[in-house]
All heavy atoms as a GROMACS GRO file, in nm:
protein
  571
    1THR      N    1  12.012  11.116   9.102
    1THR     CA    2  11.904  11.191   9.080
    1THR      C    3  11.816  11.161   8.962
    1THR      O    4  11.690  11.177   8.969
    1THR     CB    5  11.959  11.333   9.058
    1THR    OG1    6  12.045  11.341   8.953
    1THR    CG2    7  12.024  11.401   9.179
    2GLU      N    8  11.866  11.112   8.851
    2GLU     CA    9  11.788  11.057   8.740
    2GLU      C   10  11.707  10.939   8.794
    2GLU      O   11  11.598  10.917   8.748
    2GLU     CB   12  11.875  11.028   8.622
    2GLU     CG   13  11.800  10.989   8.504
    2GLU     CD   14  11.714  11.100   8.440
    2GLU    OE1   15  11.751  11.219   8.456
    2GLU    OE2   16  11.610  11.064   8.381
    3VAL      N   17  11.765  10.855   8.869
    3VAL     CA   18  11.716  10.728   8.922
    3VAL      C   19  11.588  10.784   9.024
    3VAL      O   20  11.482  10.728   9.015
    3VAL     CB   21  11.808  10.643   8.993
    3VAL    CG1   22  11.738  10.528   9.069
    3VAL    CG2   23  11.906  10.582   8.903
    4ASN      N   24  11.626  10.874   9.101
    4ASN     CA   25  11.512  10.923   9.195
    4ASN      C   26  11.392  10.976   9.116
    4ASN      O   27  11.293  10.950   9.161
    4ASN     CB   28  11.571  11.034   9.282
    4ASN     CG   29  11.673  10.979   9.380
    4ASN    OD1   30  11.667  10.860   9.402
    4ASN    ND2   31  11.758  11.063   9.452
    5LYS      N   32  11.422  11.060   9.005
    5LYS     CA   33  11.316  11.114   8.925
    5LYS      C   34  11.239  10.991   8.857
    5LYS      O   35  11.120  11.002   8.870
    5LYS     CB   36  11.366  11.212   8.822
    5LYS     CG   37  11.253  11.269   8.736
    5LYS     CD   38  11.304  11.363   8.634
    5LYS     CE   39  11.211  11.427   8.558
    5LYS     NZ   40  11.086  11.356   8.512
    6ALA      N   41  11.310  10.893   8.819
    6ALA     CA   42  11.240  10.784   8.745
    6ALA      C   43  11.151  10.709   8.853
    6ALA      O   44  11.033  10.664   8.829
    6ALA     CB   45  11.335  10.681   8.680
    7ALA      N   46  11.201  10.671   8.981
    7ALA     CA   47  11.128  10.610   9.075
    7ALA      C   48  11.010  10.694   9.119
    7ALA      O   49  10.896  10.654   9.132
    7ALA     CB   50  11.213  10.587   9.201
    8ARG      N   51  11.022  10.835   9.125
    8ARG     CA   52  10.916  10.913   9.158
    8ARG      C   53  10.799  10.912   9.061
    8ARG      O   54  10.689  10.898   9.088
    8ARG     CB   55  10.968  11.068   9.171
    8ARG     CG   56  10.864  11.156   9.215
    8ARG     CD   57  10.909  11.303   9.251
    8ARG     NE   58  11.029  11.341   9.140
    8ARG     CZ   59  11.149  11.367   9.186
    8ARG    NH1   60  11.180  11.357   9.320
    8ARG    NH2   61  11.235  11.402   9.089
    9ASP      N   62  10.845  10.916   8.938
    9ASP     CA   63  10.746  10.917   8.827
    9ASP      C   64  10.680  10.778   8.815
    9ASP      O   65  10.564  10.771   8.788
    9ASP     CB   66  10.818  10.939   8.694
    9ASP     CG   67  10.873  11.088   8.668
    9ASP    OD1   68  10.830  11.160   8.761
    9ASP    OD2   69  10.963  11.106   8.577
   10GLN      N   70  10.753  10.676   8.853
   10GLN     CA   71  10.694  10.544   8.850
   10GLN      C   72  10.580  10.538   8.963
   10GLN      O   73  10.480  10.482   8.939
   10GLN     CB   74  10.800  10.437   8.866
   10GLN     CG   75  10.752  10.299   8.854
   10GLN     CD   76  10.864  10.196   8.865
   10GLN    OE1   77  10.961  10.220   8.916
   10GLN    NE2   78  10.842  10.085   8.800
   11ARG      N   79  10.617  10.578   9.083
   11ARG     CA   80  10.524  10.572   9.191
   11ARG      C   81  10.388  10.657   9.156
   11ARG      O   82  10.275  10.605   9.173
   11ARG     CB   83  10.577  10.635   9.322
   11ARG     CG   84  10.683  10.530   9.380
   11ARG     CD   85  10.726  10.565   9.519
   11ARG     NE   86  10.817  10.678   9.523
   11ARG     CZ   87  10.951  10.664   9.508
   11ARG    NH1   88  11.000  10.539   9.514
   11ARG    NH2   89  11.029  10.776   9.509
   12ALA      N   90  10.418  10.773   9.094
   12ALA     CA   91  10.302  10.860   9.063
   12ALA      C   92  10.226  10.793   8.944
   12ALA      O   93  10.102  10.789   8.953
   12ALA     CB   94  10.353  10.998   9.000
   13GLY      N   95  10.292  10.712   8.849
   13GLY     CA   96  10.222  10.641   8.752
   13GLY      C   97  10.140  10.528   8.802
   13GLY      O   98  10.027  10.501   8.762
   14VAL      N   99  10.199  10.452   8.901
   14VAL     CA  100  10.112  10.343   8.964
   14VAL      C  101   9.986  10.399   9.028
   14VAL      O  102   9.885  10.347   9.026
   14VAL     CB  103  10.195  10.277   9.068
   14VAL    CG1  104  10.117  10.178   9.152
   14VAL    CG2  105  10.308  10.203   8.996
   15LEU      N  106  10.005  10.515   9.094
   15LEU     CA  107   9.891  10.563   9.173
   15LEU      C  108   9.784  10.625   9.081
   15LEU      O  109   9.669  10.596   9.086
   15LEU     CB  110   9.937  10.673   9.258
   15LEU     CG  111   9.832  10.743   9.354
   15LEU    CD1  112   9.775  10.625   9.445
   15LEU    CD2  113   9.900  10.842   9.449
   16ALA      N  114   9.836  10.693   8.958
   16ALA     CA  115   9.737  10.734   8.857
   16ALA      C  116   9.663  10.619   8.786
   16ALA      O  117   9.547  10.622   8.770
   16ALA     CB  118   9.813  10.818   8.752
   17ALA      N  119   9.732  10.510   8.766
   17ALA     CA  120   9.672  10.392   8.695
   17ALA      C  121   9.570  10.338   8.788
   17ALA      O  122   9.465  10.292   8.743
   17ALA     CB  123   9.779  10.285   8.676
   18LEU      N  124   9.598  10.326   8.920
   18LEU     CA  125   9.504  10.269   9.009
   18LEU      C  126   9.375  10.358   9.028
   18LEU      O  127   9.256  10.312   9.021
   18LEU     CB  128   9.557  10.266   9.163
   18LEU     CG  129   9.653  10.150   9.176
   18LEU    CD1  130   9.723  10.165   9.310
   18LEU    CD2  131   9.588  10.012   9.169
   19ARG      N  132   9.395  10.495   9.020
   19ARG     CA  133   9.284  10.590   9.025
   19ARG      C  134   9.198  10.589   8.906
   19ARG      O  135   9.082  10.620   8.906
   19ARG     CB  136   9.344  10.725   9.056
   19ARG     CG  137   9.395  10.742   9.204
   19ARG     CD  138   9.306  10.715   9.306
   19ARG     NE  139   9.361  10.720   9.447
   19ARG     CZ  140   9.367  10.616   9.514
   19ARG    NH1  141   9.329  10.503   9.486
   19ARG    NH2  142   9.436  10.631   9.623
   20ALA      N  143   9.260  10.545   8.793
   20ALA     CA  144   9.187  10.556   8.659
   20ALA      C  145   9.102  10.426   8.642
   20ALA      O  146   9.021  10.445   8.547
   20ALA     CB  147   9.286  10.561   8.546
   21ARG      N  148   9.111  10.337   8.715
   21ARG     CA  149   9.032  10.208   8.695
   21ARG      C  150   8.922  10.204   8.799
   21ARG      O  151   8.954  10.223   8.922
   21ARG     CB  152   9.122  10.089   8.713
   21ARG     CG  153   9.214  10.072   8.604
   21ARG     CD  154   9.313   9.963   8.629
   21ARG     NE  155   9.387   9.922   8.505
   21ARG     CZ  156   9.511   9.988   8.486
   21ARG    NH1  157   9.545  10.088   8.569
   21ARG    NH2  158   9.576   9.971   8.370
   22PRO      N  159   8.796  10.188   8.765
   22PRO     CA  160   8.681  10.185   8.844
   22PRO      C  161   8.692  10.089   8.972
   22PRO      O  162   8.672  10.121   9.082
   22PRO     CB  163   8.564  10.155   8.760
   22PRO     CG  164   8.600  10.184   8.628
   22PRO     CD  165   8.760  10.160   8.624
   23HIS      N  166   8.750   9.971   8.943
   23HIS     CA  167   8.760   9.866   9.056
   23HIS      C  168   8.869   9.896   9.163
   23HIS      O  169   8.870   9.837   9.267
   23HIS     CB  170   8.780   9.722   8.987
   23HIS     CG  171   8.910   9.708   8.916
   23HIS    ND1  172   8.929   9.747   8.788
   23HIS    CD2  173   9.035   9.663   8.969
   23HIS    CE1  174   9.046   9.736   8.756
   23HIS    NE2  175   9.117   9.674   8.866
   24SER      N  176   8.961   9.983   9.126
   24SER     CA  177   9.070  10.026   9.214
   24SER      C  178   9.074  10.183   9.256
   24SER      O  179   9.161  10.223   9.332
   24SER     CB  180   9.204   9.981   9.172
   24SER     OG  181   9.232  10.050   9.050
   25ALA      N  182   8.986  10.266   9.197
   25ALA     CA  183   8.988  10.394   9.218
   25ALA      C  184   8.985  10.430   9.357
   25ALA      O  185   9.039  10.535   9.405
   25ALA     CB  186   8.870  10.471   9.143
   26GLY      N  187   8.903  10.365   9.446
   26GLY     CA  188   8.889  10.396   9.594
   26GLY      C  189   8.976  10.327   9.677
   26GLY      O  190   8.969  10.334   9.806
   27LEU      N  191   9.073  10.248   9.616
   27LEU     CA  192   9.159  10.172   9.708
   27LEU      C  193   9.255  10.253   9.780
   27LEU      O  194   9.322  10.349   9.721
   27LEU     CB  195   9.254  10.084   9.606
   27LEU     CG  196   9.346   9.975   9.677
   27LEU    CD1  197   9.266   9.869   9.734
   27LEU    CD2  198   9.429   9.917   9.574
   28PRO      N  199   9.258  10.246   9.918
   28PRO     CA  200   9.362  10.331   9.997
   28PRO      C  201   9.507  10.285   9.956
   28PRO      O  202   9.526  10.165   9.956
   28PRO     CB  203   9.322  10.297  10.135
   28PRO     CG  204   9.233  10.199  10.137
   28PRO     CD  205   9.182  10.153  10.003
   29VAL      N  206   9.594  10.374   9.930
   29VAL     CA  207   9.734  10.353   9.883
   29VAL      C  208   9.827  10.413   9.986
   29VAL      O  209   9.812  10.530  10.018
   29VAL     CB  210   9.757  10.402   9.747
   29VAL    CG1  211   9.907  10.379   9.714
   29VAL    CG2  212   9.655  10.330   9.650
   30ILE      N  213   9.910  10.333  10.048
   30ILE     CA  214  10.024  10.380  10.146
   30ILE      C  215  10.150  10.342  10.075
   30ILE      O  216  10.186  10.227  10.033
   30ILE     CB  217  10.019  10.313  10.274
   30ILE    CG1  218   9.882  10.341  10.349
   30ILE    CG2  219  10.132  10.363  10.358
   30ILE    CD1  220   9.856  10.262  10.472
   31PHE      N  221  10.240  10.450  10.051
   31PHE     CA  222  10.366  10.418  10.000
   31PHE      C  223  10.464  10.404  10.108
   31PHE      O  224  10.473  10.490  10.197
   31PHE     CB  225  10.417  10.541   9.906
   31PHE     CG  226  10.347  10.538   9.771
   31PHE    CD1  227  10.237  10.605   9.740
   31PHE    CD2  228  10.398  10.456   9.664
   31PHE    CE1  229  10.170  10.608   9.625
   31PHE    CE2  230  10.347  10.450   9.547
   31PHE     CZ  231  10.220  10.521   9.519
   32LEU      N  232  10.557  10.302  10.100
   32LEU     CA  233  10.675  10.295  10.177
   32LEU      C  234  10.791  10.321  10.092
   32LEU      O  235  10.802  10.266   9.984
   32LEU     CB  236  10.691  10.152  10.239
   32LEU     CG  237  10.559  10.092  10.311
   32LEU    CD1  238  10.592   9.950  10.363
   32LEU    CD2  239  10.535  10.172  10.429
   33THR      N  240  10.874  10.410  10.137
   33THR     CA  241  10.981  10.451  10.052
   33THR      C  242  11.114  10.474  10.136
   33THR      O  243  11.111  10.525  10.251
   33THR     CB  244  10.955  10.587   9.980
   33THR    OG1  245  11.062  10.620   9.895
   33THR    CG2  246  10.921  10.697  10.071
   34ALA      N  247  11.219  10.433  10.074
   34ALA     CA  248  11.353  10.462  10.127
   34ALA      C  249  11.405  10.605  10.119
   34ALA      O  250  11.469  10.647  10.217
   34ALA     CB  251  11.455  10.362  10.064
   35LYS      N  252  11.377  10.656  10.012
   35LYS     CA  253  11.411  10.804   9.998
   35LYS      C  254  11.304  10.889   9.942
   35LYS      O  255  11.252  10.862   9.843
   35LYS     CB  256  11.539  10.813   9.900
   35LYS     CG  257  11.664  10.743   9.947
   35LYS     CD  258  11.764  10.759   9.838
   35LYS     CE  259  11.889  10.695   9.890
   35LYS     NZ  260  12.005  10.700   9.790
   36ALA      N  261  11.256  10.976  10.025
   36ALA     CA  262  11.147  11.068   9.972
   36ALA      C  263  11.161  11.202  10.026
   36ALA      O  264  11.185  11.227  10.144
   36ALA     CB  265  11.013  11.011  10.024
   37GLN      N  266  11.164  11.301   9.939
   37GLN     CA  267  11.185  11.447   9.979
   37GLN      C  268  11.041  11.482  10.003
   37GLN      O  269  10.938  11.429   9.957
   37GLN     CB  270  11.238  11.532   9.868
   37GLN     CG  271  11.396  11.484   9.853
   37GLN     CD  272  11.455  11.564   9.740
   37GLN    OE1  273  11.390  11.652   9.676
   37GLN    NE2  274  11.585  11.554   9.724
   38GLN      N  275  11.021  11.596  10.083
   38GLN     CA  276  10.892  11.645  10.116
   38GLN      C  277  10.819  11.674   9.990
   38GLN      O  278  10.697  11.649   9.995
   38GLN     CB  279  10.908  11.761  10.208
   38GLN     CG  280  10.765  11.809  10.261
   38GLN     CD  281  10.706  11.702  10.351
   38GLN    OE1  282  10.767  11.645  10.433
   38GLN    NE2  283  10.582  11.677  10.329
   39SER      N  284  10.876  11.729   9.888
   39SER     CA  285  10.802  11.768   9.767
   39SER      C  286  10.737  11.640   9.704
   39SER      O  287  10.634  11.637   9.645
   39SER     CB  288  10.896  11.831   9.669
   39SER     OG  289  10.998  11.750   9.628
   40GLU      N  290  10.816  11.523   9.708
   40GLU     CA  291  10.756  11.397   9.661
   40GLU      C  292  10.637  11.340   9.747
   40GLU      O  293  10.540  11.300   9.688
   40GLU     CB  294  10.875  11.284   9.647
   40GLU     CG  295  10.809  11.152   9.589
   40GLU     CD  296  10.921  11.051   9.586
   40GLU    OE1  297  11.031  11.076   9.631
   40GLU    OE2  298  10.886  10.947   9.537
   41ILE      N  299  10.653  11.358   9.881
   41ILE     CA  300  10.552  11.317   9.958
   41ILE      C  301  10.438  11.403   9.942
   41ILE      O  302  10.308  11.346   9.919
   41ILE     CB  303  10.601  11.320  10.104
   41ILE    CG1  304  10.718  11.230  10.140
   41ILE    CG2  305  10.479  11.309  10.215
   41ILE    CD1  306  10.778  11.251  10.273
   42ASP      N  307  10.443  11.528   9.922
   42ASP     CA  308  10.334  11.619   9.897
   42ASP      C  309  10.264  11.574   9.770
   42ASP      O  310  10.142  11.586   9.763
   42ASP     CB  311  10.372  11.763   9.896
   42ASP     CG  312  10.416  11.815  10.032
   42ASP    OD1  313  10.386  11.742  10.131
   42ASP    OD2  314  10.488  11.912  10.042
   43ALA      N  315  10.334  11.545   9.664
   43ALA     CA  316  10.289  11.515   9.531
   43ALA      C  317  10.205  11.384   9.539
   43ALA      O  318  10.103  11.374   9.484
   43ALA     CB  319  10.394  11.502   9.420
   44LEU      N  320  10.261  11.283   9.608
   44LEU     CA  321  10.192  11.160   9.615
   44LEU      C  322  10.049  11.181   9.697
   44LEU      O  323   9.958  11.110   9.652
   44LEU     CB  324  10.274  11.053   9.676
   44LEU     CG  325  10.396  11.004   9.592
   44LEU    CD1  326  10.493  10.918   9.664
   44LEU    CD2  327  10.330  10.928   9.472
   45LEU      N  328  10.059  11.247   9.811
   45LEU     CA  329   9.935  11.275   9.883
   45LEU      C  330   9.838  11.350   9.812
   45LEU      O  331   9.722  11.323   9.808
   45LEU     CB  332   9.970  11.348  10.010
   45LEU     CG  333  10.066  11.275  10.118
   45LEU    CD1  334  10.109  11.373  10.237
   45LEU    CD2  335   9.978  11.169  10.166
   46SER      N  336   9.883  11.452   9.718
   46SER     CA  337   9.796  11.535   9.636
   46SER      C  338   9.735  11.445   9.522
   46SER      O  339   9.615  11.468   9.491
   46SER     CB  340   9.862  11.639   9.584
   46SER     OG  341   9.957  11.621   9.460
   47LEU      N  342   9.797  11.334   9.486
   47LEU     CA  343   9.740  11.242   9.375
   47LEU      C  344   9.661  11.132   9.441
   47LEU      O  345   9.590  11.068   9.364
   47LEU     CB  346   9.856  11.171   9.321
   47LEU     CG  347   9.940  11.260   9.224
   47LEU    CD1  348  10.072  11.174   9.173
   47LEU    CD2  349   9.865  11.301   9.098
   48GLY      N  350   9.656  11.128   9.577
   48GLY     CA  351   9.544  11.051   9.638
   48GLY      C  352   9.604  10.938   9.729
   48GLY      O  353   9.519  10.856   9.783
   49ALA      N  354   9.736  10.935   9.748
   49ALA     CA  355   9.792  10.841   9.845
   49ALA      C  356   9.745  10.888   9.990
   49ALA      O  357   9.728  11.010  10.019
   49ALA     CB  358   9.930  10.843   9.845
   50ILE      N  359   9.701  10.783  10.078
   50ILE     CA  360   9.662  10.827  10.211
   50ILE      C  361   9.774  10.856  10.306
   50ILE      O  362   9.760  10.911  10.412
   50ILE     CB  363   9.565  10.722  10.276
   50ILE    CG1  364   9.619  10.587  10.296
   50ILE    CG2  365   9.435  10.726  10.187
   50ILE    CD1  366   9.524  10.503  10.373
   51ASP      N  367   9.887  10.804  10.269
   51ASP     CA  368  10.016  10.840  10.349
   51ASP      C  369  10.138  10.778  10.271
   51ASP      O  370  10.133  10.701  10.183
   51ASP     CB  371  10.003  10.751  10.491
   51ASP     CG  372  10.097  10.819  10.590
   51ASP    OD1  373  10.152  10.922  10.558
   51ASP    OD2  374  10.096  10.778  10.706
   52VAL      N  375  10.246  10.838  10.307
   52VAL     CA  376  10.373  10.795  10.266
   52VAL      C  377  10.473  10.785  10.393
   52VAL      O  378  10.483  10.878  10.456
   52VAL     CB  379  10.444  10.920  10.167
   52VAL    CG1  380  10.581  10.878  10.115
   52VAL    CG2  381  10.347  10.942  10.056
   53ILE      N  382  10.516  10.669  10.408
   53ILE     CA  383  10.590  10.631  10.517
   53ILE      C  384  10.734  10.603  10.488
   53ILE      O  385  10.762  10.505  10.416
   53ILE     CB  386  10.534  10.505  10.600
   53ILE    CG1  387  10.390  10.542  10.627
   53ILE    CG2  388  10.617  10.468  10.714
   53ILE    CD1  389  10.308  10.420  10.692
   54PRO      N  390  10.827  10.686  10.528
   54PRO     CA  391  10.970  10.668  10.500
   54PRO      C  392  11.037  10.560  10.583
   54PRO      O  393  10.997  10.537  10.697
   54PRO     CB  394  11.036  10.803  10.535
   54PRO     CG  395  10.948  10.862  10.621
   54PRO     CD  396  10.805  10.813  10.607
   55LYS      N  397  11.136  10.493  10.519
   55LYS     CA  398  11.222  10.398  10.587
   55LYS      C  399  11.324  10.466  10.652
   55LYS      O  400  11.363  10.573  10.612
   55LYS     CB  401  11.273  10.291  10.496
   55LYS     CG  402  11.171  10.210  10.419
   55LYS     CD  403  11.235  10.111  10.326
   55LYS     CE  404  11.133  10.042  10.242
   55LYS     NZ  405  11.194   9.956  10.138
   56PRO      N  406  11.389  10.423  10.760
   56PRO     CA  407  11.354  10.308  10.827
   56PRO      C  408  11.231  10.325  10.918
   56PRO      O  409  11.205  10.429  10.961
   56PRO     CB  410  11.480  10.272  10.901
   56PRO     CG  411  11.542  10.404  10.943
   56PRO     CD  412  11.497  10.499  10.817
   57PHE      N  413  11.170  10.210  10.939
   57PHE     CA  414  11.052  10.216  11.026
   57PHE      C  415  11.051  10.088  11.114
   57PHE      O  416  11.095   9.984  11.084
   57PHE     CB  417  10.916  10.228  10.964
   57PHE     CG  418  10.903  10.136  10.844
   57PHE    CD1  419  10.854   9.999  10.867
   57PHE    CD2  420  10.933  10.170  10.715
   57PHE    CE1  421  10.855   9.915  10.761
   57PHE    CE2  422  10.908  10.093  10.616
   57PHE     CZ  423  10.866   9.964  10.635
   58ASP      N  424  11.001  10.110  11.232
   58ASP     CA  425  10.982   9.991  11.330
   58ASP      C  426  10.866   9.919  11.285
   58ASP      O  427  10.749   9.973  11.263
   58ASP     CB  428  10.966  10.050  11.469
   58ASP     CG  429  10.944   9.940  11.567
   58ASP    OD1  430  11.025   9.859  11.591
   58ASP    OD2  431  10.821   9.940  11.622
   59PRO      N  432  10.866   9.783  11.266
   59PRO     CA  433  10.751   9.700  11.225
   59PRO      C  434  10.625   9.726  11.306
   59PRO      O  435  10.519   9.733  11.262
   59PRO     CB  436  10.806   9.554  11.241
   59PRO     CG  437  10.953   9.572  11.224
   59PRO     CD  438  10.991   9.692  11.289
   60MET      N  439  10.642   9.738  11.446
   60MET     CA  440  10.519   9.756  11.530
   60MET      C  441  10.463   9.895  11.502
   60MET      O  442  10.334   9.914  11.504
   60MET     CB  443  10.554   9.747  11.679
   60MET     CG  444  10.591   9.590  11.717
   60MET     SD  445  10.466   9.462  11.658
   60MET     CE  446  10.336   9.527  11.777
   61THR      N  447  10.541   9.995  11.489
   61THR     CA  448  10.510  10.132  11.457
   61THR      C  449  10.433  10.137  11.333
   61THR      O  450  10.326  10.187  11.316
   61THR     CB  451  10.621  10.231  11.466
   61THR    OG1  452  10.684  10.213  11.597
   61THR    CG2  453  10.566  10.372  11.427
   62LEU      N  454  10.484  10.060  11.233
   62LEU     CA  455  10.428  10.054  11.101
   62LEU      C  456  10.281   9.990  11.103
   62LEU      O  457  10.181  10.035  11.052
   62LEU     CB  458  10.508   9.973  10.997
   62LEU     CG  459  10.450   9.948  10.867
   62LEU    CD1  460  10.425  10.090  10.788
   62LEU    CD2  461  10.546   9.868  10.778
   63THR      N  462  10.273   9.882  11.184
   63THR     CA  463  10.140   9.819  11.201
   63THR      C  464  10.042   9.912  11.262
   63THR      O  465   9.936   9.914  11.217
   63THR     CB  466  10.174   9.695  11.296
   63THR    OG1  467  10.257   9.611  11.230
   63THR    CG2  468  10.041   9.626  11.314
   64ASP      N  469  10.082   9.986  11.370
   64ASP     CA  470  10.009  10.071  11.436
   64ASP      C  471   9.957  10.190  11.339
   64ASP      O  472   9.832  10.221  11.330
   64ASP     CB  473  10.073  10.150  11.565
   64ASP     CG  474  10.076  10.052  11.676
   64ASP    OD1  475  10.028   9.943  11.660
   64ASP    OD2  476  10.174  10.074  11.757
   65GLN      N  477  10.056  10.237  11.252
   65GLN     CA  478  10.022  10.340  11.147
   65GLN      C  479   9.911  10.292  11.057
   65GLN      O  480   9.816  10.359  11.023
   65GLN     CB  481  10.142  10.400  11.088
   65GLN     CG  482  10.241  10.487  11.162
   65GLN     CD  483  10.359  10.532  11.091
   65GLN    OE1  484  10.450  10.456  11.066
   65GLN    NE2  485  10.348  10.654  11.046
   66VAL      N  486   9.939  10.171  10.997
   66VAL     CA  487   9.852  10.118  10.906
   66VAL      C  488   9.704  10.102  10.964
   66VAL      O  489   9.611  10.126  10.896
   66VAL     CB  490   9.900   9.994  10.851
   66VAL    CG1  491   9.790   9.910  10.762
   66VAL    CG2  492  10.021  10.019  10.766
   67LYS      N  493   9.697  10.035  11.089
   67LYS     CA  494   9.571  10.030  11.151
   67LYS      C  495   9.497  10.165  11.170
   67LYS      O  496   9.378  10.162  11.151
   67LYS     CB  497   9.595   9.957  11.288
   67LYS     CG  498   9.626   9.805  11.288
   67LYS     CD  499   9.636   9.758  11.424
   67LYS     CE  500   9.678   9.612  11.418
   67LYS     NZ  501   9.700   9.555  11.548
   68ALA      N  502   9.571  10.268  11.206
   68ALA     CA  503   9.509  10.390  11.234
   68ALA      C  504   9.453  10.445  11.100
   68ALA      O  505   9.349  10.506  11.089
   68ALA     CB  506   9.611  10.490  11.306
   69LEU      N  507   9.541  10.435  10.998
   69LEU     CA  508   9.493  10.484  10.862
   69LEU      C  509   9.373  10.408  10.806
   69LEU      O  510   9.280  10.462  10.758
   69LEU     CB  511   9.609  10.479  10.762
   69LEU     CG  512   9.723  10.570  10.783
   69LEU    CD1  513   9.850  10.539  10.701
   69LEU    CD2  514   9.694  10.715  10.741
   70TRP      N  515   9.377  10.274  10.833
   70TRP     CA  516   9.267  10.192  10.791
   70TRP      C  517   9.134  10.237  10.860
   70TRP      O  518   9.035  10.250  10.801
   70TRP     CB  519   9.305  10.042  10.814
   70TRP     CG  520   9.188   9.960  10.762
   70TRP    CD1  521   9.087   9.892  10.831
   70TRP    CD2  522   9.151   9.931  10.619
   70TRP    NE1  523   9.001   9.817  10.754
   70TRP    CE2  524   9.029   9.846  10.612
   70TRP    CE3  525   9.198   9.973  10.506
   70TRP    CZ2  526   8.984   9.798  10.500
   70TRP    CZ3  527   9.142   9.920  10.385
   70TRP    CH2  528   9.049   9.842  10.385
   71ALA      N  529   9.144  10.255  10.998
   71ALA     CA  530   9.029  10.306  11.067
   71ALA      C  531   8.984  10.447  11.011
   71ALA      O  532   8.856  10.467  11.014
   71ALA     CB  533   9.072  10.312  11.218
   72ARG      N  534   9.082  10.531  10.981
   72ARG     CA  535   9.036  10.654  10.937
   72ARG      C  536   8.964  10.639  10.796
   72ARG      O  537   8.863  10.709  10.770
   72ARG     CB  538   9.155  10.756  10.909
   72ARG     CG  539   9.129  10.888  10.880
   72ARG     CD  540   9.263  10.987  10.864
   72ARG     NE  541   9.298  10.947  10.722
   72ARG     CZ  542   9.419  10.972  10.685
   72ARG    NH1  543   9.509  11.006  10.772
   72ARG    NH2  544   9.447  10.952  10.560
   73VAL      N  545   9.015  10.563  10.708
   73VAL     CA  546   8.958  10.542  10.587
   73VAL      C  547   8.825  10.486  10.583
   73VAL      O  548   8.722  10.506  10.514
   73VAL     CB  549   9.058  10.457  10.486
   73VAL    CG1  550   8.990  10.422  10.358
   73VAL    CG2  551   9.181  10.550  10.464
   74THR      N  552   8.810  10.376  10.675
   74THR     CA  553   8.693  10.302  10.670
   74THR      C  554   8.588  10.346  10.767
   74THR      O  555   8.464  10.300  10.774
   74THR     CB  556   8.720  10.152  10.706
   74THR    OG1  557   8.779  10.139  10.836
   74THR    CG2  558   8.807  10.093  10.610
   75GLY      N  559   8.630  10.438  10.862
   75GLY     CA  560   8.539  10.490  10.959
   75GLY      C  561   8.523  10.395  11.084
   75GLY      O  562   8.446  10.410  11.169
   76ALA      N  563   8.607  10.308  11.090
   76ALA     CA  564   8.604  10.192  11.199
   76ALA      C  565   8.698  10.235  11.310
   76ALA      O  566   8.790  10.320  11.284
   76ALA     CB  567   8.664  10.057  11.138
   77GLY      N  568   8.680  10.180  11.422
   77GLY     CA  569   8.760  10.208  11.540
   77GLY      C  570   8.714  10.316  11.616
   77GLY      O  571   8.723  10.397  11.702
   0.00000   0.00000   0.00000
């Protein structure tokens, strides 16, 4: 649980650091995570992640999800 909290804080810190820098503030961020509770997913989404994808995932499904998210973010597709 302490490790989970540290990992959660670290992911939130990475996202906050990206958002704080002008050159990366608009970068779409997708988290892939082995263990994520709904509260953590909600927190990362509220901080600006465009999606949080839990493991395990099928590589083809992941590819489709990333393509769909990219299309949504860029308005392409």
